[in-house]
N, C-alpha and C positions, 0 to 999 in steps of 0.2 A: 882416473888421473885428471887433474884440473891444471890448466895452463892459461897464461894470459893470452887472450885472443886478439884484443884490440883496445886502444884508448879512443874514446869518443870526445870530440872537440866541437863545442857549439860555436857557430860563426854566423855573422849577419849577412855576408855576401860570399856565396860559394865560389863564384868565379875568381874573386880576389884572393880568397883563402887558398884555392887550388894553386894559383900562381905562386904565392908565398911558400907553400909547403913543397911544391915541385922544386923550387930553388933550394930550400932548406934541406930536403932529403935527397936531392939529386936524381929523382925518378918521377915520372909522370903518374897521375892516378891511373889505376887499372880498371876502375869501374865507377860509374855514376848511376844511382838508382833512387827512384821515388818510392817512399814507403807511405802509402796513403793512409793506412791505419794510424800512423804516428804523426801525420802532417809534416813530414820532412822530406828533403832530398839529401841523399848521402853521397859522399865521394870517398873512395878507399885508396890508400897507398900501402904497398907492401914494404915493410921495413924489416929485413932479415926474416926471422920466423914469425914476426908479428905484423900487425896492421895498425894504421891510424885511420880513423873514420872522422871525416868532417861532416857536420850536420847543420843544414840550413832549414829554418822553419818555412813552411808553405802556408801557414795559417797563424794569425795572432794568438789563437787559443792553444796552440801546440805547447807541449812541455818545453821544447827548445826555446820558443819565443818567450815564454814565461821565465825560463832560466836566465836568458840574456837580459831581460828586463830587470831582474833582481840582482844578478851578479856580474853581468857583462860577458863578453866572449871568454872562452877558456875551456879547460877540461871539464867535461860534463859527466863522464862515467868511465869506469874500467870494466871490461868484459872478460869473463873467464869462460873458456870452452870446457864443456863437460861431455862425458860419453852418453849419459842418460839423464836428460833434464828433469824428467818426472821423479826419478830416484833422488836427485840432488835437491829438488824443491821440497820433497817430503823430509829429507834429512835436515835441511835448514829450518823448516817450520818446527820440527821437533827440537832443534837446538835453540829455539827462541827468536829466530829472525822473523821480521815482518816482510812478507812478499807483497809486491804491488800487483801481482797477477795471480788469479786462482788457477789458471791453466796457462801453459805456454802459448805464445802466439807467433805468427809468422813475422820475422824481421827482415832486415836487409841481408844481402850476401848469402842467400839460401840457408838461413838459420831459423830455428825455433828459439824464442827468447823469453826471458822472465827477468823482472827487476826486483832487487832487494832494497827496501827503504833505507835511505841514508842514516836515519836515526838509529838503526840497529847495526850499522857498519861504520861507526865513528865518523859520520859526516860524508861518507863516500857512497854515491849511487853505484851499485854493483849490478852488472848485467850477466846473467847466465846465458850461454848460447850453445846450441847443439846443431851440427850439420844435418840438414834434411837429406835423407837418402832416397 
């Protein structure tokens, strides 16, 4: 079963964005986490069954910094939770999708993650994620 896990939003200032989204959503963020492998700091909000992830770059060479430079702040990716990320990665490779990772890697919020190239998903960066047990 695949379900929407979260929407990732690239921001330039995490403190300011948290304040805006706390007012917008009516709830405070439940978690802030640095992901050194991705050069970002993340902040998560729970919205019903789903989440919103704010991402601030910690390095000018990070994917988030480059995204903001090209496109400005905004929706960066949609993440889908999967039961077995390795099985899904293989299924998607066989279906012709281009994966940006050969193997899953550790992401924020206790997840293994893998990204699908936007060129093979109609311009949308897709993240697969699986809870680490």
